[in-house]
C-alpha positions, 0 to 999 in steps of 0.5 A: 812663921806663925806670926807671919802667917797670922798677920798675912791672914789678919790682912786678907780678913780685913781686905775680904770683910771690908769689900763684902761690907762695902758691896752690902753698904752699896746696895742699902736699898736691899738691905734687911736687918739680918744683911745689916746683923751680919754686915756689922759683924764683917766690920768688926771682925775686919777691924779686929783682924786690923789691930791685930795685924798692927800689933804683930806687924811691927815685930816681923817687919823688924824683930828687934821692934819688941825690945824697943822702949817705944813699945811700952810707950804706944802699944801697950798702954792701947792695949786694954782699949782695944781687947776691951773694945772690939772682941768684946762687939764681935761677941755681942753681934754674933749675939744679936744675930742668934737672936734675930735667928731665934725670933724669926723661927719662933714668931715667923709671922710676927718677925717683920714687925718685931726686927725692923731696921730702925731697931737693929740700928738703934740696937747695934749703936748702943752697943758700940756707943756703951763699949766705947764709953766703957773703954774711955772709962777703962782706960782713964782709970788705969791712967790715974789707978794703973789698975788695968796697967799693961806691961811688956813682957820680954820673954813672950815679946807682947804686952800683958795684962797686970792683972789676971783677974781682969781679964778672967772678968773680961772673958768670963762677961764677954766670951762665956756669958754670950756664948751660953746666951747663944748656946740657949737660943740655938738650943730653942730654935732646934727645939721649935724646929723639931716641933714644927716638924712632929707637927707637920708629921703628925697632920700628915699621918692623920687619916684623911690628910692630903 
């Protein structure tokens, strides 16, 4: 039941996100750096939902699907590519949004000159290209060395990485590290807002202030 609900939610998330992304792209003349960052995140989230539905859907349609040899020939070898491609990009996209908000709060007068559309497009493109090339190298490495091999776990009915160290490394680099950086950025945002409030309060408390 949980698998069915998760798959339905993934499909709905995919449809909703791409409708929003399509709407933003349709009004591209009104696009700004912040909206572009959000559109990038929504696109990645929709793509991640689609991949999740693709991995879970066949097993719901046919409960015996994951007992077939086809799973080891198709989905399992493809898992390292998708797992190390889209989810890390989602974390990086959220980090880019955090940086955008930090600059907007920290340097409000210089924000428009620091965060520009060409810079954001270049940054997003760089993250996409870098992640894609890294994933291709990792998959090729796995094909020749089997260092990142993925096996089908007949008990759990899913693909599992044979190297737990690799899984921990991926989690540390692409989940925990961006999370810590985002926490640091939002702490900086909070401090900047608090400092601004204190400054305004002191100004209002001065004698002769309007």
